[in-house]
FIBARO-480793 format. One line per field, with one value per residue: x, z negated, y of N, C-alpha, C in turn; residue number from 1. Coordinates in steps of 0.05 Angstrom, whole numbers, padded with zeros to 5 digits. Last residue first. Layout:
nxx = X,...
nzz = Z,...
nyy = Y,...
caxx = X,...
cazz = Z,...
cayy = Y,...
cxx = X,...
czz = Z,...
cyy = Y,...
num = NUM,...
//
This chain:
nxx = 02031,02034,02012,02055,02093,02069,02068,02122,02135,02110,02141,02191,02179,02168,02217,02247,02222,02237,02292,02293,02274,02314,02380,02424,02454,02482,02500,02489,02477,02447,02447,02388,02332,02292,02257,02205,02190,02195,02156,02107,02111,02110,02059,02037,02066,02047,01992,01997,02023,01984,01942,01968,01977,01923,01904,01939,01922,01870,01879,01905,01862,01825,01852,01911,01949,01958,01923,01884,01870,01911,01932,01984,02011,02075,02080,02088,02087,02045,02001,02007,02008,02058,02084,02140,02121,02088,02066,02110,02125,02079,02081,02129,02116,02076,02107,02137,02095,02076,02123,02131,02086,02102,02143,02119,02112,02158,02156,02132,02156,02197,02168,02152,02201,02216,02177,02190,02241,02226,02199,02239,02268,02228,02216,02266,02273,02231,02248,02294,02285,02284,02317,02289,02315,02326,02286,02237,02237,02271,02274,02246,02271,02314,02285,02264,02312,02329,02286,02287,02337,02328,02289,02320,02358,02325,02307,02355,02368,02326,02337,02406,02422,02447,02486,02487,02436,02434,02459,02419,02381,02406,02402,02346,02338,02367,02336,02288,02305,02322,02273,02243,02274,02267,02210,02205,02231,02198,02132,02128,02140,02195
nzz = -02331,-02345,-02303,-02268,-02294,-02291,-02235,-02226,-02252,-02219,-02173,-02190,-02198,-02146,-02122,-02151,-02136,-02082,-02089,-02114,-02074,-02035,-02040,-02024,-02066,-02086,-02027,-01981,-01999,-02065,-02128,-02150,-02158,-02121,-02086,-02093,-02137,-02117,-02077,-02106,-02139,-02108,-02092,-02140,-02146,-02103,-02117,-02164,-02145,-02109,-02144,-02172,-02131,-02119,-02168,-02174,-02130,-02146,-02193,-02172,-02141,-02182,-02217,-02204,-02265,-02319,-02347,-02350,-02402,-02429,-02434,-02476,-02494,-02472,-02419,-02362,-02359,-02391,-02365,-02296,-02257,-02251,-02288,-02279,-02252,-02250,-02199,-02166,-02180,-02164,-02108,-02095,-02109,-02072,-02026,-02036,-02034,-01982,-01954,-01969,-01944,-01892,-01885,-01870,-01815,-01771,-01731,-01753,-01800,-01792,-01801,-01854,-01879,-01869,-01897,-01949,-01955,-01958,-02006,-02040,-02039,-02055,-02107,-02132,-02129,-02160,-02209,-02220,-02236,-02292,-02314,-02364,-02428,-02457,-02496,-02475,-02426,-02412,-02345,-02299,-02257,-02250,-02235,-02187,-02158,-02159,-02129,-02081,-02062,-02056,-02016,-01973,-01970,-01956,-01905,-01877,-01880,-01850,-01799,-01801,-01855,-01922,-01961,-01977,-01996,-02043,-02076,-02077,-02106,-02155,-02168,-02173,-02217,-02255,-02256,-02276,-02327,-02350,-02350,-02385,-02431,-02439,-02447,-02493,-02529,-02528,-02503,-02454,-02388,-02343
nyy = 02214,02161,02134,02140,02108,02058,02051,02050,02003,01966,01975,01959,01904,01887,01896,01858,01811,01811,01805,01755,01722,01725,01742,01771,01791,01748,01709,01680,01628,01636,01603,01567,01565,01549,01574,01558,01588,01640,01640,01633,01683,01729,01739,01756,01804,01832,01838,01868,01914,01933,01945,01985,02022,02037,02056,02101,02131,02142,02171,02216,02236,02247,02284,02317,02317,02310,02365,02403,02407,02433,02485,02471,02425,02442,02484,02451,02395,02380,02397,02409,02447,02471,02500,02461,02396,02354,02357,02352,02300,02271,02281,02256,02204,02193,02194,02148,02109,02116,02103,02050,02029,02036,02002,01955,01958,01980,02019,02063,02074,02109,02158,02152,02152,02205,02232,02214,02236,02290,02287,02273,02322,02359,02340,02344,02400,02417,02396,02428,02479,02473,02413,02370,02354,02300,02289,02299,02274,02214,02197,02188,02212,02176,02130,02146,02150,02097,02073,02102,02088,02033,02032,02052,02011,01967,01985,01985,01930,01909,01929,01917,01872,01860,01864,01918,01926,01897,01933,01972,01942,01941,01995,02001,01967,01997,02043,02023,02007,02056,02084,02051,02059,02114,02115,02085,02120,02167,02172,02225,02242,02235
caxx = 02027,02047,01997,02029,02098,02075,02043,02106,02146,02101,02112,02187,02189,02148,02194,02255,02221,02209,02282,02302,02258,02288,02360,02408,02439,02459,02505,02494,02503,02447,02455,02417,02349,02307,02286,02220,02189,02212,02184,02116,02109,02135,02078,02027,02068,02075,02000,01984,02036,02011,01939,01958,02000,01941,01891,01939,01950,01875,01864,01919,01887,01818,01843,01884,01945,01954,01944,01896,01850,01911,01919,01971,01988,02057,02085,02089,02106,02072,02006,02009,01982,02048,02063,02128,02137,02103,02048,02095,02144,02087,02057,02126,02137,02069,02087,02151,02112,02058,02110,02151,02088,02078,02150,02127,02090,02155,02167,02125,02132,02203,02182,02132,02185,02233,02179,02164,02238,02243,02185,02219,02281,02241,02195,02253,02292,02231,02224,02296,02289,02260,02318,02298,02296,02341,02315,02241,02240,02253,02290,02236,02246,02319,02302,02246,02295,02345,02293,02263,02331,02349,02282,02296,02366,02340,02288,02340,02386,02329,02314,02384,02429,02426,02481,02512,02445,02421,02472,02445,02375,02403,02428,02361,02325,02375,02364,02288,02293,02341,02295,02234,02271,02294,02223,02194,02242,02226,02151,02117,02134,02167
cazz = -02323,-02363,-02328,-02262,-02290,-02317,-02251,-02214,-02262,-02247,-02172,-02183,-02220,-02168,-02113,-02152,-02164,-02090,-02074,-02129,-02099,-02030,-02053,-02003,-02050,-02101,-02053,-01978,-01986,-02036,-02112,-02144,-02179,-02136,-02086,-02070,-02139,-02139,-02069,-02088,-02151,-02121,-02072,-02128,-02166,-02104,-02092,-02165,-02165,-02099,-02123,-02186,-02143,-02098,-02156,-02194,-02132,-02121,-02194,-02191,-02128,-02160,-02226,-02193,-02237,-02302,-02350,-02324,-02384,-02430,-02410,-02463,-02510,-02483,-02448,-02373,-02343,-02399,-02391,-02318,-02263,-02230,-02274,-02295,-02251,-02275,-02222,-02166,-02184,-02193,-02124,-02090,-02124,-02100,-02029,-02034,-02058,-02005,-01950,-01977,-01973,-01901,-01891,-01898,-01832,-01793,-01725,-01726,-01802,-01790,-01775,-01833,-01880,-01858,-01868,-01937,-01955,-01935,-01982,-02034,-02033,-02029,-02086,-02129,-02115,-02132,-02197,-02215,-02208,-02278,-02307,-02337,-02413,-02437,-02502,-02502,-02426,-02430,-02368,-02323,-02266,-02257,-02259,-02209,-02162,-02172,-02156,-02098,-02067,-02075,-02043,-01982,-01976,-01981,-01927,-01880,-01892,-01878,-01813,-01787,-01830,-01902,-01949,-01967,-01972,-02019,-02071,-02065,-02078,-02141,-02165,-02152,-02191,-02248,-02248,-02249,-02309,-02346,-02336,-02358,-02420,-02434,-02426,-02469,-02524,-02519,-02523,-02470,-02414,-02351
cayy = 02242,02180,02135,02153,02137,02070,02051,02071,02028,01969,01979,01987,01921,01885,01911,01886,01819,01813,01828,01779,01724,01737,01725,01757,01810,01758,01721,01708,01633,01630,01626,01569,01576,01528,01582,01547,01559,01632,01644,01612,01656,01721,01730,01731,01782,01826,01824,01841,01897,01925,01924,01962,02009,02026,02033,02079,02121,02127,02146,02199,02227,02229,02258,02314,02324,02287,02345,02398,02396,02403,02476,02493,02435,02421,02482,02478,02410,02373,02409,02390,02435,02453,02514,02483,02421,02357,02358,02377,02322,02272,02288,02285,02217,02193,02215,02174,02113,02120,02128,02070,02028,02051,02029,01957,01967,01961,01993,02056,02058,02081,02153,02155,02128,02183,02236,02209,02207,02281,02296,02252,02296,02361,02343,02318,02382,02424,02386,02399,02475,02482,02442,02375,02370,02314,02286,02308,02303,02228,02205,02175,02224,02204,02130,02140,02174,02117,02064,02103,02116,02042,02023,02067,02038,01966,01980,02010,01950,01901,01938,01928,01885,01861,01837,01905,01941,01886,01908,01978,01949,01916,01983,02016,01961,01969,02045,02034,01987,02034,02094,02055,02033,02104,02130,02074,02093,02168,02162,02204,02252,02230
cxx = 02011,02044,02008,02012,02072,02079,02047,02079,02131,02111,02101,02157,02184,02154,02172,02231,02228,02206,02252,02293,02267,02271,02332,02386,02420,02442,02479,02500,02509,02474,02456,02423,02378,02327,02303,02250,02205,02213,02202,02146,02118,02134,02104,02046,02059,02080,02029,01992,02023,02025,01965,01954,01991,01963,01910,01926,01952,01903,01869,01906,01903,01843,01837,01873,01915,01948,01937,01918,01862,01890,01917,01958,01973,02035,02065,02097,02109,02092,02034,02015,01983,02022,02050,02108,02124,02120,02063,02076,02129,02106,02065,02103,02136,02090,02078,02131,02126,02074,02092,02139,02108,02077,02126,02135,02098,02134,02161,02133,02122,02179,02187,02144,02163,02216,02195,02164,02211,02241,02200,02201,02260,02254,02207,02232,02280,02251,02222,02272,02290,02262,02293,02299,02306,02321,02332,02271,02245,02258,02272,02253,02237,02294,02307,02261,02275,02329,02309,02270,02307,02344,02303,02288,02342,02349,02302,02320,02371,02347,02315,02362,02403,02437,02460,02507,02469,02430,02461,02461,02401,02397,02427,02388,02340,02363,02374,02317,02294,02331,02316,02257,02262,02292,02250,02205,02231,02237,02179,02137,02120,02164
czz = -02343,-02354,-02347,-02287,-02284,-02315,-02278,-02229,-02251,-02259,-02200,-02181,-02214,-02191,-02134,-02144,-02168,-02119,-02081,-02115,-02115,-02055,-02050,-02015,-02029,-02084,-02065,-02004,-01983,-02024,-02082,-02128,-02172,-02156,-02102,-02072,-02117,-02141,-02092,-02080,-02131,-02131,-02084,-02107,-02155,-02124,-02093,-02140,-02166,-02119,-02113,-02167,-02160,-02111,-02135,-02183,-02152,-02121,-02169,-02193,-02147,-02147,-02203,-02200,-02229,-02273,-02332,-02324,-02357,-02411,-02408,-02437,-02496,-02500,-02459,-02402,-02353,-02384,-02400,-02344,-02286,-02236,-02252,-02278,-02268,-02275,-02248,-02190,-02185,-02198,-02154,-02108,-02120,-02117,-02059,-02038,-02058,-02030,-01973,-01974,-01983,-01932,-01898,-01905,-01861,-01812,-01746,-01719,-01774,-01791,-01771,-01805,-01858,-01858,-01855,-01907,-01943,-01933,-01957,-02011,-02024,-02020,-02058,-02107,-02111,-02116,-02168,-02201,-02200,-02248,-02291,-02331,-02384,-02420,-02483,-02509,-02454,-02432,-02386,-02348,-02292,-02269,-02269,-02235,-02185,-02177,-02172,-02126,-02085,-02082,-02063,-02010,-01986,-01989,-01954,-01904,-01897,-01893,-01843,-01804,-01818,-01876,-01927,-01953,-01960,-01994,-02046,-02059,-02063,-02111,-02149,-02147,-02169,-02222,-02240,-02239,-02280,-02326,-02330,-02340,-02391,-02422,-02419,-02444,-02498,-02513,-02512,-02491,-02430,-02380
cyy = 02258,02209,02156,02155,02152,02100,02065,02073,02052,01995,01983,01994,01950,01903,01910,01904,01848,01822,01832,01805,01748,01740,01737,01739,01797,01777,01732,01722,01662,01636,01618,01594,01579,01539,01562,01552,01546,01601,01634,01615,01634,01692,01720,01721,01756,01803,01815,01825,01869,01907,01914,01939,01985,02010,02020,02054,02098,02115,02129,02172,02209,02218,02238,02286,02322,02293,02321,02377,02390,02392,02446,02482,02457,02434,02462,02476,02439,02389,02403,02405,02415,02439,02497,02498,02443,02383,02364,02380,02348,02295,02291,02295,02247,02207,02216,02197,02140,02125,02135,02099,02048,02051,02046,01986,01969,01972,01972,02028,02050,02063,02123,02149,02129,02157,02214,02211,02199,02250,02287,02261,02275,02335,02344,02319,02354,02406,02393,02387,02445,02476,02448,02404,02376,02330,02302,02307,02314,02258,02221,02182,02212,02217,02158,02140,02170,02143,02085,02094,02118,02072,02031,02058,02054,01994,01980,02008,01977,01920,01932,01939,01897,01874,01837,01879,01927,01900,01895,01953,01958,01921,01957,02004,01975,01961,02017,02036,01997,02013,02072,02065,02034,02076,02120,02089,02082,02140,02159,02195,02229,02239
num = 190,189,188,187,186,185,184,183,182,181,180,179,178,177,176,175,174,173,172,171,170,169,168,167,166,165,164,163,162,161,160,159,158,157,156,155,154,153,152,151,150,149,148,147,146,145,144,143,142,141,140,139,138,137,136,135,134,133,132,131,130,129,128,127,126,125,124,123,122,121,120,119,118,117,116,115,114,113,112,111,110,109,108,107,106,105,104,103,102,101,100,99,98,97,96,95,94,93,92,91,90,89,88,87,86,85,84,83,82,81,80,79,78,77,76,75,74,73,72,71,70,69,68,67,66,65,64,63,62,61,60,59,58,57,56,55,54,53,52,51,50,49,48,47,46,45,44,43,42,41,40,39,38,37,36,35,34,33,32,31,30,29,28,27,26,25,24,23,22,21,20,19,18,17,16,15,14,13,12,11,10,9,8,7,6,5,4,3,2,1
//
């Protein structure tokens, strides 16, 4: 992402931690829960990679194509699994948003940041309507996830569950909330 270096590193660390927790959940889940945890881990690590400050570590020109292809495949996977679990529709929107951001930030992809900073600033941020719709979706998702987290946290009581750290529902919700907020920050940084 493009923006202040410190916030980029913090966003990268936050997304990497969320991805790592999702990998921990993969070990304690089965079936559909395991697929969901894998998809969320991919999203967390992908967001972490895209959040590395470009001013410090400039991404290779081909890197954006790799992100677009990876998250395009993740979108197709989410679409396939959405037949059985509606939560995968959220993964579809998230993966499609990552494809959109990768294409927008690619050199010549419509973003002033992706090409040379300062040239064509009117095109920065991608398609305003699409960016706005994604911002509205993720703002709603963050608010809904935050509201769902409050009752789960109060009921959890704070002790570790029998399944370990990977089986704590309040941490899974907090992870989703974190990635939703990170997606908002990344969209705002376009």
